N, C-alpha and C positions, 0 to 999 in steps of 0.2 A: 404152823401149829396155832390153834385158837388160844385166846387169853385164858379160857377156863381150863384147858387141858394142861395137866401137869404130869411130868414123868419123874418118879422118885426112885432112886437106887440106894439100897442099903448094903453094907459089907457082908461078906460070908462069915461063917463060924470062925474061921481063922482070922478074918479081919476084925471081928469084934474083940478078940483077945490080944492080937498082936499088931493090929493096924491103928491108924490115927483118925480114920474117917468115921463119922457117925451117919452122914447121909449125903447124897448128891441129887440135886434137883435142877430140872431145866425149866426156866420161866422167862418169857419175853426175850428170847434169844440170848439168855444169860445162863451159864452153868453156875449154880450156887452150891458151894461145898461147905458143910458144917462139920467141924471136928468134934472130938469127944468132950472138949471143954466149952462147946457151944460157940466157938469162934467161927464167924462166917466170912468166906472168901468168894467174891463174885468174879467170874470170867466172862467178859463180853465177847460174843461171837460175831458182832456186827462187822468186824474187819478181818474175819477169818476166811481164808480162801483155800485152805488145805483140808481135805477130807480127814475125818477122825479114823482111828484104827484101834483094834483090840488084840489082846494077846491072852490066851487062856492057859491056865495051869491048875495043878491040884489044889492050890491055895485060893483060887478064884480068878476073876478076869481083871486084866490090866487095861485101862482105857488111856489112849493117847489122843490129844487134840491140841490146837493152838489157840492162844489168846493173843490176837494180833500176830506178832511174830515170835511170841514166847511159847515154848512147848510146855504143856501141862501133862503130868502122868498121875493117874489115880489107880491104885492097886487094891487087890483082894476084895473086888466087888462081886455082887451076886450076878450069876451068868445071865439068866433070862432078862432081868431088869436092865442089865448093861446092854444087852442086844437091842432092847427097845430104845434106850437112851442113844445108842450109836445111830440108830435109824433116824431119830429126830434131829440129832446134830447134823447128820448128812443132809437132811432137808434144808436146814438153816444155811449150811455152807453152799449147797447147790443154788439156793436163792441168791446168796451173795455173789457167787460166781456168775450167775445168769445176768445180774445187773451189770457187772463189769464186762462180761462178754458182749452184751448189747451195746455198752458204751464203746467198746473196742470196735464193734461192727460199724457203729456210727462214724467213728474217727476214720476207719478204713474207707467207708463210703465217701466221706467228705474229701479225703486226701487222695484217694486212688481210684474211685469209681465215678464220682460226680465231676471230676476234673482230671486233667492230665497230671500224672504224678510228677511233681517237681523235685529236683535233686535236693533242694533245701528242706523239703518236707519229709524226706526219708528218715532222718534221725527221730523226728517227732512221731512218725508213723510206727517205727519200731518200738519206741517207748510206750505208745498208747495201746498197742496190741500184745505187748510182751506178757502181761499177766494172764491174759486169756489163753495165749498159745502155750505157756508153761503149764498152766493148770490142766489143759487138755492132754499135754504130753505125759503128765504124771498120773492122770486119772481118767483114762479113756473108758474104762468100764463104768465108772460113775456117770460120765457124760451120756453113755448109751442108756443108762438106767433112769436118769432124771430129766434129760432134755429131749425135745422132739427131734425128729429126723432132719428137718431143714436146718435147725440150729447146728446140729452135729456136722452136717455136710459143709456148712459155712465155715465153721471153725477148722475143719479138716483142710478146706481150701486155703484159708489164711495161714494155717500152720505150715502148709507146703511151700509157702512163699516167705517164711520167716527164717532167719532175719532177712529183710529186704536188702539185697546187694545188687550189683550191676545187672547180673543175669536175671534175678527175680524181678527187678524193676522193669526190665524189657518185657517180661511175661505180662505183668500188670498193665503196662502201657499198650501192648498189643490187644489185650482184652478190651481196654477202653476205646482204642481206635476202632475196633470192629463194631462195638456198640454204637459209637457215634456215626460211623459210616452208614450203618443201617438206619439209625434214628433220624439223621439229617440228610438222607439221600435226596429228597425232593429239593432241598435248598441247593445242594451241590449240582443238581441237574439243571437248575434254571438260573443260577446267579450270574453265569456268563452266557454269551451267545451260543456256545457249545458246552455240553456237560464237562465238568472238570475231570481231568484224568485222575487215576487213583493216587499218583504221586502228588498231584496238586492238592487233592483232598487231605492227604496225610499232612502235608505242609501247613494246611489251614488248621487242622485239628491239634497238632502238637504244640503244646504250651508249657514247655519246661521253663525253668527260670530264664535260661538263655537258649535260643534256637537259631540254627544256621540252615538256610536253604540255598543250596548250590544249584543254579539254574543254567544249563547249557543254552546256547543261542537259540531263540525261537521256541523255547519250551514253556512260555507263558508265565514269567515271573510277575508281571504286572497283574495278571489275573489272580495270582496267589495273594498279592498285597491287597487288592480290592476285596476279594472274597474273604480274607481273614478279618479285615476290619468290619465288614458287614455281618459276618458270622458272629463275631463277638457281640455286636449290637442286637441282632435278630434273636440270638439264643438267650439273651438276657445276662450274659456273662459280665457285661459292663455297659456304661453309657457312652455316647459319642464323645463327650468331653473328657472321658478317661483315656482316650486313645491319642497318641502322638505319632504321626507319620512323617519321616524325614526323607526328602528326596535330594539327589545330587545337585541339581540346579533348578532354576526358576521354571524352565520349560517342563522339566519332568514333574515338578510339583503341580503345575497347572494341569498337565495331562492326567495325573493321578486323581486330582480333585474332580475334573470333568468326568472321568471314567467312573469314579465312585458314585457320583450323582446319577449318571446315566444308568448304571447297573441296578442301583436301588430302585429307580423308577420302573425299569423293565421287570424287576422281580417283585414289584408291588410292595416294597418295603417303605414304611413311613419313617423318614428321618426327621426328627424335630430339629436336630443340629447336626452339622458335619463334624467329623473328627478334625483335629488340628493337623493340617498338612502344610509343611514349610520346608525351606532349605535350612541348612545349618546356620547360615548367616542370618536369615530371618529369625530363627529361633534365638540366636545370640542377641539380636537387637531387641526382641520381645522381653527376654529375661532382664536385660539392662534397663529397659524402660519401666518394667513393672517394679524394679527396685528403686525407681526414682532418680536414676542416673541420666545425665544428658548424653545423647547420641548424635554426634555430628560426623557423618561419614566423610572421609577425606576426598578431596577433589581428585587425588591420584587414583583412588579406588573407582571413582565414577567415570574418569576420563584418562585412560592410559597414556594418551598423547601428552597430557600435562606432566605426568611423571617422567616421560622421556625428555621433555624440554627442560624440566628442572634438573634432572641428572646430567644432561648434556652440559648445562652451564656449570653445575657443581664440579664435574670432572675437568672441564677446561680450566676453571679457577684453581683447582687443586694442582694441575700440571704447571700452571703459570706461577704459582706462589713460591716455588723453590726449584732450582735446576735439578736437584736430586730427584724430585718427584717425576720430572720428565724422563730422566734416565731410568728410574724405577718402572715407570709405565711401559717403556719400550722393552725393558728386561722381562717384565711379566707378560708381555703380549703373546709369547710363545713358550711352550714347554721345551727345555733342553732335552736332547736325546743323544746317547752315545751309540753311534752305528756299530761299534764293536760288540754291543750286547746281542746283536742278531746272529742266530746260529745258522740260518738258511737263507737262500736267495728269496724264497717265497715270503718269509717274514719281512725282509728288508723292502721288497717291492710293495708289499701291502702298506708298510709304514709310509713309504714315499707317496703312494697313491692316495692315502687317507689323510695326509697332513698337508695343508696349504700354507706354505711359508711365503708370505708376501712381503717384499722389501719396502723400505721407505720410498724407493724410486718407483715402486708399483709392479715390478715383475715378480713372477713366481720362480723360486729357486728350489733345488732338489733336496736340500738338507739344512739342518739347523746351523751348522758351522758356516756354510756358504751365506746364510742369512746374516750372520754376525759380520762377516767380511763385507758384504754388500752395504749394510747399514753403516759400518764404520767408514767406508769409502764415501758414501753419500754425506754423512755427517761432517766429513772433513773436506767437502767440496771437490773430491777427486772424481772426475768424469770417467764413467766406465760403461761397457756394454757386456751383458751377461751371455755367455756361451755363443760368441760369434763364430762363424766359419773361419778357419785359419786361412790366411791370405794365399798360401801356396797351393797349387793344384796337386802337389805331391802329398797333401795331407792324407789321401786315402791309401798311400803306399804302405803306411804303417799298420794297415789292417782294418782301419775304420775311418769314417769321415770325421777328422779331428776337429773338435771345437773346444778350445781352452775355456776354462771357467770364466775368466774375465779378460777383456781387452781394455787397456788403459790409454790407448792411442799411441801414435808415433812408434808403432812396432813393439810396444811393451805389453806383455801378457802375464797374467797371474794365474797360477794353478794351485789348487789346494789338494794335496795328496793325502789319501787316507791310510797312512802308515804310522806305526809307532817308531821309537828310536832304533828298534832292532829290525825295522823294515817289515814287520808283521802287518797283516791286513785283516779285514773282516773274515769270519770263519768260512763264508761261502766263496771267497775270492782266492784264486791261486796266487800266493804271495810272490812266487818266482816270476810268473808271467807279468804280474802287476808292476814289479820293480823293473823288469826288462822294458816294459812300455814307458815307464818314467824315463829310462835312459834313452829310448828311441825318440821321445819328445824333446829331450834336451838336445840330442844330435840334430833333430829337424830344425829347431830354433837356431842352433849354431850355424847350420848349413845355409840358412836363409837370412842370417844377420838380424834376427829378431831377438828381443830380450825376454827371457823367461824368469819370472819371479816365483818363488816357491814358499808356500806355507804348508804345515803338516798337521795331521790329527793330533800329534803329541803337543803341539803348541796350545791347542784348546785344552787338552787334559792338564797341562802344567800351568794354565792361566797366563800364558805369554803370547797369545795370539795377537792382541792389539799392539803389544810392544814390538813384535816381529813385523807387523804391517808398517808401523811408524818407521822402523829401521830401513825397511825396503824402500819406502817412499823417499826417505832422505837420501839413500844411496843413488836413486834415480833422479834426484833433484826435482821431484814432483811436489809442488807447494801444497801445504796443508792449511786450510782455512776453515776453522769450525763454523758451521752454520748457526745462525741465531736460533733462539728458542722458538720464535714465531715461525721461522722458515721450516723448522722440524715439525711444529704443530700443524702447519699448512700441509706438509707432506703426509702426516698421519691422516689428515682428513681426506686428501686427494686419493691416497692409496686405499682408503677404506678401512685401514687398521684401527683408527679411532672408533669408528662406528661399530666395527665388529667386536672390539673389546668392551665398548660401552654396553652393548647388548648382552655380552657374556656376564658382565658384572651385575646387570639388572636381574639376570637369571639367578645369579648367586644370592642377591639380596632376597629374592622371592623364596629361595630354598632356605636361607637362614631364618627368615620370618616364619615360614611354615613349620620348619623343624625346631624352631625356638632354640637356636644355637648361640652360645656365648663364645668368647674368644678362645678359651681352652678347648671347647668342643670342636670349633672350626679347625683349630690347629691339629687336634688329634685326628680328625677325619682326613685332612689333607696329608698329614704325615703317614697315616695308615695306607693311604692310596699312593704313597711314594711320589707325591707332588714335589718337584724341585722348587726351592724358594718358598716352602710352606709358611715360614714365619712372616715373610714379606707379604704374601697373599693374605694371611690371616689378619695382619695389621691393617692393610688397605681395606679389606672387606669389613672389618669392624668400624673403621672410620666412615665408610660409606653407610653402614647400618646406623651408626650413631647420628650422622647428619640427617638421614631420612627420618629417624624418630624425633629428632629435634625440630625438624620442619613440621611434622604432625603436631607436636605439642605446642609449638608457637601459634598454630592456627586453631588450637583446642579441638583437634580432630582425631579420629581413630580410623584405622583401615580394617579390612575384613579379618585379618589375623588378630588384631586387638579385640575385635568383637567377640571372637570365639574364646580368647584367653580371659577376658574380663567376665564373660558369662560363666565360664568354668569356675572362676574364683568366687563369684557371687553364690553359686550353688554350693561350693565347698564350704564356705563360711556360714551357710545357713540363712543368708539374707534372702535368697530365693528358695522356696520350698516346693519342689516338684510334686504334683498330685496325679500324674499320669499312671495308670495301672498297666497299660500296654504300650510298648514302644516298638515301632516298626521302622526299619532302616533299609532304604533301597540302595543299590549299587555299592554295597559294602566293600567290594574288592578294591575300591578306589579311595577308601577312607584314609585321612591323614592322622598323625598321632595327636594333633591338637583336637580334632573332632572326636577322636576316640576317648580322650581324657574328659571331654564335656559329657559324652554319653555315660562314661563310668560314674561320674559324679551324680548325674541324674538318676542312674540306676541305684547307686548306693544310698542316696538321700531320699529316694521316693518311697511310696507305700508298698514295698515288695513288688515292684513292677515286673512284668514279663517282657523280655527283650527278644525280638525276632529280627535277624538280619538276613537280607536277601542279596545275592550277588553271584558272580561267576568268576572264579580265579582265572579261567581261560580268557576273559575279556578285560583284564586289568591293563589299561593302556594310558593311565594319567599319572605316571610317576613324576613327570615334570611339574605337576601341580601339587606334589606332596603325597600322592597316593602311595600307601605302604602295603603292598600285597602280602608282606610277611604277616600282617595281622590276620589275614584270611588263611594262609597256608599253615600258620602256627597258632591257629585260633585257640586251641585248648590251653596252650602255654601263656598266651598274651591276654586272653579274655577270661576263659574259664571253662568248666565242665558244661557240656551242652548236648542238645539233641540235633543230630545232623539229618537233613532230608535232601534228596537229590531229585531234580526235575530233568529227566533224560528222554522224554518223548516229545518230539517236535512235529508240528504240523506245517512248519514253514518250508523246509527244503527236503530233498529226497535223500535216500541212503547213499548215493554216490558222493554228494557234497559232504554229507555227515561223516562218511568213512575217511575221505581224504583229509578233511579239516581236523577231525578228531585224532587220526593217526599222526598228523603233523604236529599238533600241539602237545600230544602226550609223549613225544620224543624227549621232552623235558621232564625228568623224574620228580621235579619239585611241584608239578601241577597235580591236582586231584585227578584220579582215574575216574572216568565216566563212560558208561556204555549208552551212547545216544541211539535211540530207536526212532525211526521216522515213520510217519503215517503213509507217505508216498514211497513206493518201491519202484526202482527202475533196473533194467538189466545192463544197460550200457553206461559208460562214464559220462557224467554231465559237467566235468571240469575239463575244458579244452585249452590246449596250449598252442598259440600262434606265434610265429616270429614277426618282428616289426618291419621286415624287409618289404618295401613297396616299390620305390624308385631309387635310382642310384645317385641322383644329384640333389637330394634333399637332406637337410639335417635330421638327426635321429628323432628329435621331438616331432617333427612333421611326419616322419615315417610312422611313428606310433599313432598319431592322430588319424592319418589316412587309413591305417589298418583298422583302427577302431571304427571308422566310418564304413569301411567295407564289411566288417562284421555286423554292424548295425543294419545294413541293407539285407544281409542274410536273415537276421532275426525278423525284420519287418515282413519279409517274403513269407515266412512260415507262421508268424503270429503278429498280424498288423496291429491288433489292439493291446498287445502286451506292454507292461510297464518295463522301461529300460533305464538303467543307471550306469554311468561311467564313473569309476573310482580311481583315485591315485593317492600316493603317499604325500605328494606335494601339490600345492595349489597351482603352480606355474604350468604343470602338465595339463591340468584341467582347463586353464585359460587357453592354452594352445589348442586343446581339443574343441573347445567352444568356437574357436575361430574357423574350424573346419566343419564341424557338425552343427547344422542349423535347425535340427529337429527340436521344436519347442517342447515336445513331450518327453524329452530325455532329461533325466536328472543328473547333476554333476555333484559328486560328494568326495570329500577327502576321506581317507581311511578312518581318521579319528571322528570326523563329522558324521560318518555313516552309522555309527553305533545306535542301535534301536530302530533303524530304518530297514526297509526291504523293497525289492523289486523282482519282477518275474525273471528278468535276465540282467546280469551284471557283467560289465567289461572292465577288467582291472589293468591299469597301466603302470609303467615305471619299474619293471623288474630288470634293472641293469646294475652294473657294479659302481662302486665309488661312494663318495661322501654324500651325494644327493641321490643315490640309488636306493634300492630296497632289497635286503635290509640296509638301513642307514649305517654307514661305516665311518661316520665323522668322529675322529679321535681328538679333535681340538677342544672338546668340551670336558676335558678330564677334570678340571677344577670344579665345574658345575656338577659333574657326575659324582664327585667325592662328597658333595654336600647334600645331594638328594638322598631319599630313603634307600636303604641297602637293597641291592639287586642280587638275585641268585646268580650263581656262577655259570649257568648254562649259556652258551654263546647266543647272543641276539635274542634273549628270552622275551623282552618286551616287544621287540619287532615281530617275533614269532606270534605272540598273542594278537598283535595288530593285524597280521595277515589272516589269522583265524577269524577275526571280526569282519574283515573285508570279504573273505570267501563265503561266509555264511549269510551275507545279505541277499543272495540270490535264492529265489524260490524254485526255479526250474533249472537254469543252466548258468554256469560262470565261465567267462572267457578271459584267459590270461594272455597278455601281449608282452613278449620279452625279446631282448636282443639275443639272437642265437649265437652271435659272434662274441658277445660279452655278457653272458647270463649271470644273474645274481646267484649268490649262494643258495637261496631258497629254490630257484629254478633248477639248479644242479641237483638239489636234493629231491625235488619232485620228479625228476627224470628217472628215478629209481623205479623199477617195476612194482615194488610193493605198494606204491600209491595209486596205481592203476588209472592214471589220468589219460585223456585222449590227446596224444601228441600229434597235432594236425600237420605241423611243418616238418619236413624231412631234414631241414637245416639243423635240427637239434640232434640228429644222429651223429654218433661219435666220429665217423669218417669225414663228415662235412666240417665238424668243429675243429678237427685236427688240421685241416687245410688252413684255416684262418687264425690258428694260434700263433701269437707273436713269439719268435725265437730269441728275442732279446730280454724279455722280462717274463716273470712267472704268472702274472695275473691278466695280462692284456690279450686282446684279439684284434685282428686287422679289420677295419671297416673302410669302405670306399667313400671318399669325399670328393667334392668338386672344388677345384682351385681356379685361379685366374688363368693358369696355363693348361687346364684340363683336369682329368680325374686322377686321383692318387689314393693309395692306401695309407692309413694312419693307425697307429696303435691306440686302443681305447684308454690306455694309461695316460695318454695326453703328453703334456710337457715333461713329465718325469721319465718318459721312455723315448719319445720322438723317433721311434723306428718307423721307417717308411719304405716298404719293399716295392720292387718293380711290379707292373701289372701285365698279365698275359694278354696280348692284343687279340687273341683268338677267342678266349672264353671269359676273360675278366677276372680270373682268380689271381692270387698273389704268385709271383715267381719265387722260387727258392734256389739258392746257390748250392749246386751239387758237384760232386767229384766224379769224373769219368776217367777212362784209361788215357785220354789225351789231355787231361787237366780239368780245371774248373769250368762250369758252364751254368747258365740259368735254365732251370727246368720248371714247367708248370706244376703247381701243387695238385692239380687234378689228374695227374698221371695214373694214380692207383685206384681211381673210382671206376668200378665196373658199370658198364652201361652208359657212362657219361665221361669217358676217359678223354683227357687232352694230352697230346704228346708234343706240344710245342716246346721248342728250346731256342735259346739265344746264346750267342757267344759272350764270354766274360772278358771284359777289357780292364786291365789294371789301371 
């Protein structure tokens, strides 16, 4: 309404006599009311966003409108004049609403259209568009009347998304993604050597407060990291110096930096400066330096050998300073185990096979109680031989080749019987037969005038084992002379026990430093893991930790862990003020808690930065370095609300490798589910399983290497120029393979070291049972395991992920070499038809495997070996089983003792094989 225009309303006849109003006038967006006493009241419509209303009656028209939020009612007004006034007030209110609606549109555009909608902006967005949406909802007819069509459509669209909740936010974000996909198409097409996939593009576009990108092997996560950084710069979202990129190690940081520069050049992007790309340790050092603090990196961090030498001396000094320390060191060298806790023979055999109990004298014994006896005898200068053959030829008449536990010389033998005071045995042992055998052994010794000394399981349970041994030695007049501390220390070194435990304690120290554990936390973790002597371990470990820290402080040095912790504290206290607006983190699945805390502080104290993490929970294999996969699998709980993207299309390997590897890893329900799609499709399996059998007179490692060499020849015949890599869980297998394979174009990688690498063809070694097999079944590291980040309960979960990493290095075909007679758990699983692998060797068929299964233990298989007296079969369980069957002289298979109508006889195990049957038999002699 123009300044000159005025609308005046007077009361009706009834209003003049019975009302209070003299006149109502609209001037300059103000309603001026004059009463009969000429008192004037002004109502400002400048903040009015509710349309007025009228109500007509016999006495006149009643007008309703709002002054800000206060409702005003004027009654008994002239009808036609009031209609005019109503129209003018509507125009004022419409003008007010239009201003607010356009402000709301601008906020909506800023927060939800011109950028990816952030979770933290949703409350602000709802608040800024609330008035516009509510006004429209109450006044749709007025909106149609006073506003143009485009504005109405816009408010209708925004109203359909209000309030912005999780579902509506997804709609808004999809619209934004589609717009940017179209608008930035050229950039996404040229920024890498091949156009980015749609999943890669979406991973670049999505800029919530926190973003997670899960990238299956070979799906181009590095491309996403590089493209995201360059997109932010090229689109003008931020400057190079506003971006922080964190890599797992120095090599990865260098690769990212070089790749970013290369892609910027190829895409003709002018980078004045590069984003900050560094490792976490380099970032920590930078923060510390910028705060004016001195940074002297420890000699231990720069040279691990110096740490080893320092700790070796410290541990020797600790042992020598007090006789109790020596006894405690020996006590803590191995974890006690009660054999009565095992419910099945399979459980017990696995325990025996997976635990290496090495005595002070250097031999391996079968169990913890035998270890205690052997060490007590050695420490008291009692000469003994472990498990010798009994002198009498009648030893086999009692049903087995009798070998007492210990021979003490002069016809004196010591047996440790696994019974309690009631004669009860382990659950898997027939107590009646076991006690009958004890009696037969006693009779055998009595018959041949040898002395049998007996100790029992209950002696250990009742803590009287050493007292019982001393009593037995005294009864036999065997002199006891305690060895000196130096003699025992020498024995610890010669047997390898000192070195083994030194290395274990160094791993514990690393875990304590990475996890930032104090005494109470160490004790709790050990107790929760049911570690025996938890307090003693915790006390020794804290003493080691404190000595290490004291050594650092005395040299005015810090290690890598200090670097992260100090940097975190400087950010937390505000001494360092982070200015990065975008933080990109690579290999997030391997992040430690200390690094996560540093990230959180940078995120909290920064200028509302956007945080994007890229990783693959399927490839988390660095728990031993503090990697905490739980941060990835429970990301929402441990980090916060986020946008999740998945990279599931790979150009590296084919569908056969993808299906086998993916199905294998997803057996663990703790892993994210992914549907990996491959560019290359094949009809036949490209995962081939070979047995390691080559020649009969070579050790198993040589067999594996020779088979790898044979497979390499096959590969070279069909693809002479192809890249080939040989992979193994342990480096010693690779060294053995190198001694056989002289092809300089073949790469040799450990499974861990292969991460991020690829070759056309890969040959994977080492799939056999045991503590150095794959999966690794080493149970001796229980104390270290308890201190490392928590692992999910799925069996061999990290080893399973390590196999996934190794299997997905091959672009074309992957060859697995396994011992068919003693295959690892993973090979047994892969033999299932659901994995659809190519089982090349018939030795993996069940009928062949049954032939070579050891009948004395539950986990071992017979393998042929060459001895000085010829070939023989030995159980793969080694010393813990020692079963050695006869060999069929006709076909070379193991002979088995069978029962016929004329008594027992030796029959070839190949009797039942159709097409390759062997009917050879031999007489059985008692």
